[in-house]
C-alpha positions in Angstrom: 37.0 -2.9 55.0 37.3 -5.0 58.2 36.3 -8.7 58.4 33.3 -7.7 60.6 32.1 -5.3 57.9 32.6 -7.9 55.2 30.6 -10.4 57.3 27.7 -8.0 57.9 27.6 -6.6 54.4 25.4 -9.4 52.9 22.9 -9.0 55.8 22.6 -5.2 55.2 22.1 -5.8 51.5 19.3 -8.3 52.3 17.7 -5.9 54.7 17.9 -3.0 52.2 16.4 -5.3 49.5 13.7 -6.4 52.0 12.8 -2.7 52.4 13.0 -1.5 48.9 12.2 -4.6 46.8 8.5 -5.2 46.4 7.7 -8.9 46.9 5.6 -10.7 44.4 2.3 -11.2 46.0 -0.1 -14.1 45.7 -2.0 -12.3 42.9 1.2 -11.7 40.9 2.3 -15.3 41.4 -1.1 -16.6 40.2 -0.9 -14.3 37.1 2.6 -15.4 36.3 1.9 -19.1 36.7 -1.2 -18.8 34.6 0.7 -17.2 31.8 3.4 -19.8 32.0 1.0 -22.7 32.1 -1.0 -21.4 29.1 2.2 -20.8 27.2 3.2 -24.4 28.0 -0.1 -25.7 26.8 0.3 -23.6 23.6 3.8 -25.2 23.1 2.4 -28.6 23.4 -0.3 -27.7 20.9 2.2 -26.1 18.6 4.4 -29.2 18.2 1.8 -31.3 16.3 0.6 -28.2 14.5 4.0 -27.5 13.1 4.4 -31.1 11.9 1.0 -31.0 10.3 1.7 -27.7 8.6 4.9 -29.1 7.1 3.0 -32.2 5.8 0.2 -30.0 4.4 2.7 -27.9 2.6 4.4 -30.9 1.0 1.1 -32.5 0.2 0.0 -29.3 -1.5 3.1 -29.5 -3.7 2.4 -33.1 -4.5 -1.2 -32.4 -5.4 -0.1 -29.6 -7.7 2.5 -31.9 -9.3 -0.2 -34.6 -9.7 -2.3 -32.1 -11.6 0.7 -31.1 -13.7 1.4 -34.8 -14.4 -2.1 -35.2 -15.7 -1.7 -32.2 -18.0 1.6 -33.5 -19.3 0.2 -37.0 -19.9 -2.6 -35.5 -22.1 -0.2 -33.5 -24.2 0.1 -34.7 -27.9 2.9 -37.2 -28.4 3.8 -36.8 -24.7 5.7 -33.6 -25.3 5.3 -30.3 -23.5 6.8 -27.1 -24.7 9.7 -25.9 -22.5 8.0 -22.7 -21.6 4.9 -24.5 -20.5 6.9 -27.0 -18.4 8.7 -24.1 -16.7 5.5 -22.4 -15.9 4.1 -25.6 -14.5 7.2 -26.1 -12.3 7.1 -22.5 -11.1 3.4 -22.9 -10.2 4.3 -25.8 -7.9 7.6 -24.3 -6.8 9.5 -27.5 -7.9 12.7 -28.1 -9.8 11.6 -31.3 -11.4 8.6 -33.7 -11.6 9.1 -37.4 -12.3 6.7 -40.4 -12.3 7.3 -44.1 -12.2 5.1 -46.7 -13.8 5.2 -50.4 -13.6 7.7 -50.7 -16.5 9.6 -47.4 -16.6 10.4 -44.2 -14.9 10.4 -40.9 -16.9 10.9 -37.2 -16.2 7.8 -35.2 -16.9 9.4 -31.8 -16.5 12.7 -30.3 -15.3 14.2 -26.9 -15.0 17.8 -27.0 -13.9 18.8 -30.4 -12.6 20.7 -30.2 -9.3 24.0 -31.9 -8.5 22.8 -33.3 -5.2 19.6 -34.1 -3.3 19.9 -33.7 0.4 16.7 -35.2 1.8 14.4 -38.0 0.7 10.9 -37.7 2.0 8.4 -40.5 1.4 4.9 -39.3 2.2 3.5 -42.8 1.8 5.4 -44.0 4.9 5.4 -40.9 7.1 4.9 -41.5 10.9 3.8 -38.9 13.4 7.1 -39.0 15.3 9.1 -38.7 12.0 6.9 -35.8 11.0 7.6 -33.9 14.2 11.4 -34.5 14.0 11.6 -33.5 10.4 9.5 -30.4 11.1 11.9 -29.1 13.7 14.8 -30.0 11.6 13.5 -28.0 8.7 12.6 -25.1 11.1 16.0 -24.9 12.7 18.6 -26.3 10.2 17.1 -25.6 6.7 19.5 -24.2 4.1 19.6 -24.1 0.3 18.9 -27.8 0.3 16.8 -29.8 -2.1 14.2 -32.3 -1.0 13.0 -35.3 -3.0 9.4 -35.8 -2.0 7.7 -39.0 -3.0 3.9 -39.4 -3.1 1.1 -41.3 -4.8 1.0 -41.0 -8.6 -2.0 -40.4 -10.9 -3.8 -43.4 -12.4 -1.4 -45.7 -14.2 1.7 -44.7 -12.1 3.4 -46.2 -9.2 4.6 -43.1 -7.4 5.2 -39.4 -8.2 8.3 -37.6 -7.1 9.2 -33.9 -7.1 12.3 -31.9 -6.2 11.6 -28.8 -4.1 13.8 -26.4 -2.2 13.7 -26.5 1.6 14.1 -22.7 2.1 10.6 -21.7 1.1 9.2 -24.4 3.4 11.3 -23.0 6.3 10.0 -19.4 5.6 6.4 -20.6 5.5 6.9 -22.5 8.8 8.5 -19.4 10.4 5.5 -17.3 9.3 3.2 -19.9 10.7 5.1 -20.0 14.0 5.0 -16.3 14.3 1.2 -16.4 13.8 0.8 -19.2 16.4 3.0 -17.2 18.9 1.0 -14.1 18.5 -2.3 -16.0 18.9 -0.8 -17.8 22.0 0.2 -14.5 23.6 -3.3 -13.1 23.0 -5.0 -16.2 24.3 -2.6 -16.4 27.2 -3.2 -12.7 28.1 -7.0 -13.2 27.9 -6.9 -16.5 29.8 -4.5 -15.2 32.5 -6.7 -12.1 33.0 -9.9 -14.1 33.4 -8.2 -16.6 35.7 -6.6 -13.8 37.7 -9.9 -12.0 38.2 -11.6 -15.2 39.1 -8.9 -16.3 41.6 -8.6 -12.9 43.0 -12.3 -12.6 43.9 -12.6 -16.3 44.9 -9.4 -16.8 46.9 -6.9 -13.9 47.1 -9.3 -11.2 48.4 -10.8 -13.5 51.1 -7.3 -14.6 52.1 -6.2 -11.0 52.4 -9.3 -10.3 54.5 -8.5 -13.3 56.8 -4.8 -12.3 57.0 -5.7 -8.6 57.9 -8.1 -9.8 60.5 -5.6 -12.1 62.1 -3.0 -9.3 62.2 -5.6 -6.9 63.8 -6.6 -9.6 66.3 -3.0 -10.1 67.2 -2.7 -6.5 68.3 -5.9 -6.5 70.5 -6.9 -10.1 71.2 -9.3 -9.1 74.1 -11.3 -6.7 71.9 -14.5 -8.5 70.7 -14.6 -6.1 67.7 -11.5 -7.8 66.3 -13.2 -11.2 66.0 -13.8 -12.0 62.4 -17.3 -12.0 61.0 -17.7 -15.0 58.7 -19.1 -14.5 55.2 -22.0 -16.4 53.7 -19.7 -18.7 51.8 -20.1 -22.4 52.3 -16.9 -23.6 50.7 -13.5 -24.2 52.4 -12.9 -20.4 52.7 -16.2 -20.1 54.6 -15.4 -23.0 56.8 -12.0 -21.5 57.6 -13.7 -18.2 58.6 -16.1 -20.0 60.9 -13.3 -22.0 62.5 -11.2 -18.9 62.9 -14.1 -17.0 64.5 -14.6 -19.8 67.0 -10.8 -19.9 67.8 -10.6 -16.1 68.2 -13.8 -16.1 70.4 -12.4 -18.8 72.6 -9.0 -17.1 72.9 -10.6 -13.7 73.6 -12.8 -15.2 76.3 -9.9 -17.1 77.8 -7.7 -13.9 77.9 -10.6 -12.0 79.4 -11.0 -14.7 82.0 -7.3 -14.7 82.8 -7.5 -10.9 83.3 -10.4 -11.4 85.7 -8.5 -14.1 87.5 -5.5 -11.9 87.9 -7.6 -9.1 89.3 -9.4 -11.5 91.6 -6.1 -12.9 92.8 -5.0 -9.5 93.8 -8.2 -8.8 95.6 -8.2 -12.1 97.4 -4.6 -11.5 98.5 -5.7 -8.2 100.1 -8.8 -9.7 101.7 -6.9 -12.7 102.9 -4.5 -10.5 104.8 -7.2 -8.7 106.8 -9.4 -11.7 107.2 -6.6 -13.7 108.7 -6.1 -11.0 111.3 -9.8 -11.0 112.1 -9.9 -14.7 112.5 -6.9 -14.6 114.8 -8.8 -12.2 117.0 -11.9 -14.4 117.0 -9.7 -17.3 118.0 -8.5 -15.4 121.0 -12.1 -14.7 122.0 -13.1 -18.3 121.6 -10.2 -19.4 123.9 -11.6 -17.1 126.5 -15.1 -18.6 126.0 -13.7 -22.1 126.7 -13.1 -21.1 130.3 -16.8 -20.4 131.0 -18.6 -23.0 133.1 -21.7 -23.1 130.9 -22.2 -26.7 129.6 -23.4 -25.5 126.2 -20.3 -23.3 125.9 -18.1 -26.2 126.9 -19.8 -28.3 124.2 -19.5 -25.9 121.3 -16.3 -24.0 122.2 -13.9 -26.8 121.0 -15.8 -27.1 117.8 -15.7 -23.3 117.3 -12.0 -23.3 117.9 -11.4 -26.1 115.4 -13.4 -24.3 112.8 -11.5 -21.1 113.4 -8.2 -23.0 113.2 -9.3 -24.5 109.8 -10.4 -21.1 108.6 -7.0 -19.6 109.5 -5.1 -22.4 107.8 -7.3 -22.0 104.8 -6.6 -18.3 104.6 -2.9 -19.0 104.8 -3.1 -21.4 101.8 -5.7 -19.4 99.8 -3.2 -18.2 97.3 -1.9 -21.7 96.6 -4.8 -22.1 94.2 -3.5 -19.1 92.3 -0.1 -20.8 92.1 -1.9 -23.6 90.2 -1.2 -26.3 92.8 -2.3 -27.0 96.4 0.0 -28.1 99.2 0.9 -31.8 98.9 -1.5 -33.8 101.0 -0.4 -35.1 104.4 -1.9 -38.5 104.1 -2.8 -40.8 106.9 -5.6 -43.3 107.7 -8.7 -41.1 108.5 -12.0 -42.3 109.9 -14.6 -41.3 107.4 -17.6 -41.3 109.8 -16.0 -38.8 112.1 -15.1 -36.6 109.1 -18.7 -36.7 107.8 -20.0 -35.6 111.2 -17.7 -32.6 111.1 -19.1 -31.8 107.7 -22.6 -31.9 109.0 -21.8 -29.6 111.9 -20.1 -27.2 109.5 -23.2 -27.1 107.3 -25.4 -26.4 110.3 -27.8 -29.3 109.7 -29.3 -30.1 113.2 -31.1 -33.2 114.5 -34.4 -31.9 113.0 -33.3 -30.2 109.8 -35.2 -28.9 106.9 -33.0 -31.0 104.7 -32.6 -34.7 105.3 -29.1 -36.1 106.1 -28.4 -39.8 105.3 -25.1 -41.5 106.0 -24.4 -45.0 104.6 -20.7 -45.7 105.4 -19.1 -49.1 106.0 -18.5 -49.6 109.7 -14.9 -48.5 110.7 -14.1 -47.4 107.1 -10.8 -45.5 106.9 -9.5 -43.4 104.0 -5.8 -42.9 103.2 -6.0 -39.2 102.8 -5.2 -35.8 104.2 -8.1 -35.2 106.7 -8.2 -31.4 106.2 -8.2 -31.6 102.4 -10.8 -34.5 102.3 -12.9 -32.3 104.6 -12.7 -29.5 102.2 -13.7 -31.8 99.3 -16.8 -33.1 101.2 -17.7 -29.7 102.4 -17.6 -28.2 99.0 -19.8 -31.0 97.5 -22.3 -31.0 100.3 -22.5 -27.2 100.5 -23.3 -27.2 96.7 -26.0 -29.8 97.4 -27.4 -27.8 100.3 -27.6 -24.6 98.2 -29.3 -26.5 95.3 -31.9 -28.0 97.6 -32.6 -24.6 99.3 -33.7 -23.2 96.0 -36.9 -25.3 96.4 -37.9 -23.8 99.7 -39.9 -24.6 101.7 -37.9 -27.8 102.1 -39.2 -31.2 103.1 -36.6 -33.6 104.6 -38.4 -36.5 103.1 -38.0 -35.0 99.6 -34.9 -32.9 99.9 -32.0 -35.1 101.1 -28.2 -35.2 101.1 -26.7 -38.7 101.1 -23.1 -39.7 101.8 -22.1 -43.3 101.2 -18.8 -44.9 101.4 -17.2 -48.4 100.9 -14.0 -49.9 99.9 -13.1 -52.0 96.9 -9.8 -53.6 97.8 -7.2 -50.8 98.2 -9.6 -48.1 96.8 -11.9 -46.0 98.9 -15.1 -44.9 97.2 -17.2 -42.1 98.5 -20.5 -40.9 96.9 -22.1 -37.6 97.7 -25.6 -37.3 96.3 -28.7 -35.1 96.6 -32.2 -35.1 95.3 -32.0 -31.6 93.8 -32.6 -30.4 90.3 -29.2 -31.6 89.0 -26.8 -29.9 86.6 -27.9 -28.4 83.3 -26.1 -29.6 80.1 -24.3 -26.2 79.8 -22.8 -26.5 83.2 -21.7 -30.1 82.6 -19.4 -29.1 79.7 -17.1 -27.1 82.1 -18.0 -28.7 85.4 -14.6 -28.8 87.0 -13.2 -25.5 85.5 -12.9 -22.5 87.8 -15.7 -19.8 87.3 -17.4 -21.9 84.6 -19.0 -24.9 86.4 -21.6 -23.1 88.5 -25.2 -23.5 87.7 -26.5 -21.3 90.5 -27.0 -17.6 90.2 -24.2 -15.8 92.0 -22.1 -18.9 92.2 -18.4 -18.7 91.4 -17.8 -22.3 90.2 -14.7 -22.6 92.4 -16.0 -25.3 94.7 -15.9 -28.2 92.2 -12.6 -27.0 90.7 -11.0 -27.0 94.2 -12.5 -30.4 95.1 -11.3 -31.9 91.8 -7.8 -30.6 92.3 -7.6 -31.9 95.9 -8.8 -35.4 94.9 -6.3 -35.5 92.0 -3.5 -34.6 94.4 -4.4 -37.9 96.2 -4.1 -39.8 92.9 -7.9 -40.2 92.8 -10.8 -39.0 90.6 -13.9 -36.9 91.1 -16.7 -37.6 88.6 -20.3 -36.8 88.1 -22.4 -40.0 87.8 -25.1 -39.8 85.1 -28.4 -41.5 85.2 -29.1 -40.8 88.9 -31.9 -38.8 90.5 -30.6 -35.4 91.3 -26.8 -35.1 91.4 -24.3 -37.7 92.5 -20.5 -37.2 92.7 -18.2 -40.2 93.1 -14.8 -39.8 94.8 -12.2 -42.6 94.4 -9.0 -42.5 96.4 -6.6 -45.4 96.2 -4.3 -46.2 99.0 -0.7 -45.3 98.6 1.6 -47.9 97.1 4.0 -47.5 100.0 1.2 -48.3 102.4 0.4 -51.5 100.4 4.1 -52.4 100.5 4.2 -51.9 104.2 1.2 -54.2 104.7 2.7 -56.8 102.4 6.0 -56.7 104.4 4.1 -57.0 107.6 2.3 -60.1 106.4 5.6 -61.6 105.2 7.2 -61.0 108.5 4.2 -62.6 110.3 
């Protein structure tokens, strides 16, 4: 056998054992542990029982010897026939019986006097620990030994002592131990069966159901039928089932949404290719319109060309959202008022609109931002506001208004876009800036707020919904770049 074969042999053995060997399941482990624990409890109970059995056996012999002593004391002249004495000793299984009084110690009866006494046991001074130790010593090491057992004497005596053999005591204790063992096995079997059945129905079977559901869900996570149905239990198992159901439902919805996003990304990539070609053709036509002498054409042609250029640039970067991140912003100081005017023209809100347009921006306010990306942010927010207000048609410009306000707080530009519309429902607020989940309008995709939030975050700012306002108010905060602050500081120092 080569070294490689020797190295792989244990692995093959483990694999074969893993295939052929049946692992001990949770039910089997519970059954085994229950039997072991019950047997351990029986052992703890058996120890004092064995000691008590030994003491009871010895006390019974002392009680019988006490009765024999009374009989012998009542005999005429204090003498007892030898045959009667032998019968009394055999009845108490003793070799000899002696009693001590205040003045003397005398032998009441004796069969064959032994040469040696191996153990002295004083029942008047027996402690619990001593009783346990002596019981196991008798049970394990008893031989043809004699024990001298001392106990209380009848009236008129100081103490009574008997000589008994240890072998009968050992045999009696062995029979008692066998009985206790048999009862322990029966009790353990019954208890283990009851505990096994209870634990199986309370814990093992529900855990198997949860495990089987998790394995089935793993194979088809997008299948709603694989989501677990919680039982009516209200304990920890029931709570685990409800939590597992919520997790599986969220994961299934997320995977389903990812699949839709993947399909949408493929469709957008195809549409983007053709739309970019169409917009390029429209751009060529608009360049031809710019040569016409009509004043109105001369007025709107540049705006049309700028809009088409923005649309073409947007088409070229459409898939950047699918790549999780937009292009880094090309930041520069941008006049906010001019940008807001471009937003108004893009929305088609004229001088006498159906929707009121209010601008409250600090004079000469500039924002350190990418003008195209900031335009997209404001356009998404104002278009959402316009669509929300149009749901209350016919519109009244005194009631239905869009307001854009801006001011600076030190090195931070703050822009607020608000409307007097119905506002966002609570359900939409939970996933406001998540793609395909933040829309509250029928037919809306929910992409506008997600794109706006991503663009603002790329500038190091925040986009937040302000609570407690009439209608809807979004606040944009964009801090100036640190390098820009350093440049201003260096300029001041040089000055």
